[in-house]
C-alpha positions, 0 to 999 in steps of 0.5 A: 500500500505504501508503494502504490500510494507513492506512485499515486503521489508521482514517485518513480520506482527507486531500485537503489533505496535498499542500500540504506543500511549496512549488512548487519544493521539491516537485521537490527530493528533498533536501527531500522525502526520499520525503515529497511530502505531509503524509499518504499518505491524499491523492490527489496528482498524480504528481510529474513534473519540469517541463521543464528540471528534474531529476526528484525523487520521483515518489511519496510513499514514507513516512508523512507528518507528519500520519500520524505525528501521527494515529497518535500520538493514536490508538495511543500508550500511555495514561497510567494517570492519567485527568486526565494522559491527558486533558491529554496527548491535548489537547496532541496535538490542540492541534497541529492548526493546524500547517501540516504537519498540514493536513487535509480529507477527502472531505466537504470536497474540491472534486473535483466542480463547485460542491462545497465551498469550499477549493481546497487540499482537492482531488485530483490537485494538488501543492504549496502553489502548485497553479496554478504547478504546473499551469502547469508540467504544461501546458508539460510536456504540450506538450514530451512530445507533440512526440516521442511518436510517435518514442518509441512507434511501433515497427516491427511493432507497433500504435499502442496505445502511442501512443494510451495516451500520448495519453490520459495527456497529455489526462487530465493536461491535464483534471485540472490544469485542474479543479484550477486552476478551483477557485481561482476563487471559492475560500475558504480554511478554518481549523478551529482552535478560538478561542484555539488556536495558529494560529487565524485567521478561519475563512473567508478568500477566495482572494487576488484576484491568485491568482484572476486567475492561475488564470483567466489559466492556464485562458484560456492553456492550456485555453480558448485557440485553440491549447490543443491545437495541440501534439497535432494531429500525433498525431490520425491515429495514434490507433488502438486495437489491434483484438482480436476484436470489441472495436470492434464497432459503434463509430466508430473515429475519435478524436472530438477535438472531443467530448473537448476540449469535454467537458473544457471543459464540466466546467471551465465546470460549476464556474466557472459553477455557481450555488454559485460565482457566488453565493459570489463575490458573498457573499465580497465582503462579507468580503474577496473582491476579485475580483468576479463582473463582473470574473471573467465579463469575463475568462472571456468575453475568454478565450473570445472576444477573441483570434479573434473578429475573424478565423478561428475554429477548430472547437474554439473554435466549439464552446466559444463556442457552449457558453459562449453557451448557458450565459450564456443559461441563466443570464440567465433570458432564455428560461426561469426561471433558478436563478441569483441576480439579480446573476449573471443581470444579469452574464450578460445583460451578457456576452451583449450584449458578445459581440453587439458583438464578433462582427464578421461581416465578417472571417474565412473562410467557416466563421468568418462562418457561426459568428459569424452563428449566435452573433449570431442565437442571442443575438438570439433569446434577447433577443426571446423575453424580450420576447415 
């Protein structure tokens, strides 16, 4: 209701408002006092407490400082003297660079792969340390999943409540992985006018250590071989409640592989988007210290290194094939690539690294078949480029 009243009063979405509090402060109700974001016009994450922390505010319950500021400018009574009124309004506007008044609307947000540059302007994030916040959420998902059956399965009832709970956990994992991915290759924006208080350079690449933290988080919680191991005991119970012909003609199996790979594809859509890879190279000219070759190496390592010399589970087989296909497409080995030449060269280099890593002599039968396919697929790409 607060959000929609804001629209009625003329307020834009403000997808940067969730940066208001620090990582720990966001869970301290004595600090937040019903205000989790600078504006009610954001789409923030529901503020569940991490494992071992007392629950603070779940939602924003009051207008934030940005809302008060915007309404002051738009609705406060004007002075009779035009010159005095212009001076008064200018003084209000000059506060725009204050941290609690941070603003970015739908034209700036990064909800879609490859779209815009500032990862702080996004949906379903929370706090000024969104990557640490996401790590807490991943750990919370693991914790909640262990007793989901005990909490939801009731005698004489269907499994629908369990299925709904599972869907919530999976959606949370997916949404937080998207939030984290945007910090790789990101650029912080400052739209203050020259000479205004709070003015800094308008384009500042995300610090290298924070980009690495984001990549490490994805590799640990989303691309890893055990990324959804904690959910496996639930799979055989993911049955929808049947109502009339609601399942007519549909396969009732939970399609776990398709769901996970679909989510991982969406994150790869961003990390390997031509806009992102080109931006990583461009921003090296003005401060980015996380170059494309390092980013791609860490991504390849996260998807291959931990299990390429041993058994590879079926989730990882799907992910590894998908990644190889994307590298082939980016490299231009089989057809013209829409990527810049630096990205093409880096993708080609990573394909050769994967070739060298894929030792077919180890692992179970299914893993050997998979690794043989990976090597053969890369060989075919290189042979086609030489034809």
